MARMISE-152173 format. One record per residue: residue number from 1; z, x, y of N, C-alpha, C, CB in turn. Coordinates in steps of 0.2 Angstrom, whole numbers, plus 5000, padded with zeros to 4 digits. Each point is the difference from the previous one (the first is absolute). Glycine has a CB too. Example, Ala and Ser with C-alpha at 12.3 -4.5 7.8 and 13.67 -1.06 7.14 Angstrom:
% MARMISE-152173
1/5039/5066/4972/5000/4996/5006/5000/5004/5006/5006/4991/4994
2/4990/5007/5011/5001/5004/5006/5003/4996/5005/4990/5006/4997
***
This chain:
% MARMISE-152173
1/5179/4723/4960/5002/4993/5002/5005/4997/4996/4988/4999/5004
2/5011/5002/4989/5005/4997/4995/5006/5003/5001/4991/4997/4992
3/5010/5009/5010/5006/5003/5000/5005/4999/5006/4994/5009/4994
4/5003/4987/5011/5004/4998/5006/5006/4996/4998/4990/5001/5007
5/5016/5000/4996/5006/4996/4999/5002/4997/5007/5004/5008/4990
6/4999/4986/5009/5003/4997/5006/5007/5002/5001/4993/4990/4998
7/5008/5012/5008/5007/5002/5002/5003/4996/5005/4997/5012/4998
8/5009/4985/5000/5004/4995/5004/5003/5004/5006/5002/4993/4990
9/4998/5004/5016/5002/5003/5006/5008/4998/5001/4988/4999/5005
10/5016/5005/4993/5007/4998/5000/5003/5000/5007/5001/5005/4989
11/4996/4999/5015/5003/5001/5007/4997/4995/5005/5002/5012/4998
12/4993/4984/5000/4997/4995/5004/4996/5003/5006/5009/4993/4997
13/4988/5012/5002/4995/5003/5005/4994/4996/5002/5004/5011/4997
14/4993/4986/4998/4994/4996/5001/5001/4993/5002/4996/5006/4991
15/5011/4992/5010/5001/4993/5003/4997/5000/5007/5010/4999/4993
16/4991/5006/5011/4997/5000/5007/4992/4999/5000/5010/5007/5004
17/4987/4996/4991/4993/4999/5000/4998/4993/4998/4999/5012/4997
18/5005/4985/4999/4999/4993/4998/5002/4995/5006/5003/5003/4988
19/5002/4999/5016/5002/4996/5006/4994/5000/5005/5012/5002/4997
20/4986/5004/5004/4995/5001/5005/4993/4997/4998/5005/5011/5003
21/4993/4989/4991/4994/4996/4998/5001/4993/5000/4997/5010/4993
22/5009/4987/5006/5002/4993/5000/4999/4998/5007/5007/5001/4990
23/4996/5002/5015/5000/4998/5007/4992/5001/5002/5012/5004/5002
24/4985/5001/4996/4993/5001/5003/4995/4994/4997/5002/5012/5001
25/4999/4986/4993/4995/4996/4996/5002/4992/5001/4998/5010/4992
26/5009/4989/5009/5002/4993/4999/5003/4998/5007/5002/5001/4988
27/5003/5002/5015/5003/4998/5006/4996/5000/5006/5010/5004/4995
28/4986/5001/5006/4996/5001/5006/4995/4995/5001/5002/5012/5000
29/4994/4987/4994/4995/4995/5001/5003/4992/5000/4992/5008/4994
30/5013/4991/5003/5003/4994/5000/5003/4998/5008/5003/5001/4987
31/5000/5004/5016/5002/5000/5007/4994/4998/5004/5010/5008/4998
32/4985/4996/5001/4994/4999/5005/4997/4993/4999/4997/5012/4999
33/5003/4985/4995/4997/4994/4998/5005/4994/5003/4994/5005/4990
34/5013/4996/5010/5004/4995/5001/5003/5000/5008/5003/5000/4988
35/4994/5006/5015/5002/5000/5007/4998/4995/5005/5000/5012/4998
36/5004/4985/5006/4997/4994/5004/4995/5002/5005/5011/4995/4999
37/4984/5001/5002/4995/5001/5005/5002/4999/5007/4992/4997/4991
38/5005/5006/5013/5002/4999/5007/4997/4993/5003/5000/5012/5002
39/5002/4986/5003/4998/4993/5003/4992/5000/5001/5012/4998/5005
40/4986/5007/4998/4992/5000/5001/4996/4999/4994/5003/5008/5010
41/4999/4995/4985/4996/4999/4994/5000/4993/4997/5002/5012/4997
42/5004/4985/5004/5001/4993/4998/4996/4995/5005/5011/5003/4995
43/4989/4999/5011/4996/4996/5005/4992/5001/4998/5009/5001/5009
44/4989/5005/4990/4993/5001/4998/4998/4996/4994/5000/5011/5005
45/5004/4989/4990/4999/4996/4994/5000/4993/5001/5005/5009/4993
46/4999/4988/5011/5000/4993/5001/4994/4998/5005/5012/5000/4999
47/4986/5005/5005/4994/4998/5004/4994/5000/4996/5005/5006/5009
48/4994/4998/4986/4995/5000/4995/5000/4994/4996/5000/5012/5000
49/5005/4985/4998/5001/4994/4996/4999/4993/5004/5007/5007/4993
50/4993/4994/5014/4999/4994/5004/4994/4996/4999/5007/5006/5008
51/4987/4997/4991/4994/4996/4999/5001/4996/4994/4993/5009/5005
52/5010/4993/4989/5000/4997/4994/5005/4995/5000/4995/5010/4994
53/5011/4992/5008/5006/4996/4999/5003/4997/5007/5003/5007/4989
54/4993/4993/5016/5003/4998/5006/5003/4993/5001/4991/5007/5004
55/5007/4988/4992/5003/4994/5000/5006/4998/4995/4989/4997/5004
56/5012/5008/4992/5005/4999/4994/5007/5000/5003/4992/5005/4992
57/5012/4992/5005/5007/4999/5003/5004/5007/4998/5000/4988/4998
58/4999/5015/4997/5003/5006/4998/4998/5006/5005/5001/4997/4988
59/4993/5003/5014/4997/5005/5005/5003/4999/5006/4989/5000/4994
60/5012/4994/5009/5003/4999/5006/5007/5001/5000/4992/4991/5002
61/5012/5008/4993/5007/5002/4999/5001/5007/5000/5002/4990/4994
62/4994/5014/5002/5000/5007/5000/4998/5003/5007/4997/5000/4988
63/4999/4997/5015/4998/5003/5007/5006/4999/5005/4987/4997/4998
64/5016/4997/5002/5005/4999/5005/5006/5004/4998/4996/4989/5002
65/5005/5012/4991/5006/5004/4998/4999/5007/5002/5002/4993/4990
66/4992/5010/5009/4999/5007/5002/5000/5001/5008/4993/5001/4989
67/5005/4994/5014/5001/5001/5008/5007/5000/5002/4988/4994/5001
68/5016/5002/4996/5007/5000/5002/5004/5006/4998/4999/4988/4998
69/4999/5015/4997/5003/5006/4998/4998/5007/5003/5002/4994/4989
70/4993/5005/5016/4998/5006/5004/5005/5002/5005/4988/4997/4998
71/5015/5009/5002/5005/5002/5005/4996/5004/5005/5010/5000/4992
72/4991/4998/5014/4996/5004/5006/5003/5007/5000/4998/4990/5006
73/4998/5015/4995/5002/5007/5000/4998/5003/5007/5000/5001/4987
74/5004/5004/5015/4998/5003/5006/4995/5006/4999/5011/4996/5005
75/4984/5005/4999/4996/5005/4998/5000/5006/5006/4993/4992/4994
***
């Protein structure tokens, strides 16, 4: 163990291992966390909040804003 020496990588072969681990550990989870939700999930969340915040102004504004932004799609 005491006889091990560190060897510097002059050619940069280990850079791709670093890049792959960075993408796998940082970028993919961050993308998943920051990816926008679909409209159905937002509607379900607002429906669950209706009992508690149904009369609040911010809730009514959020509800009307989300209903205006729904784009009809053909199925």
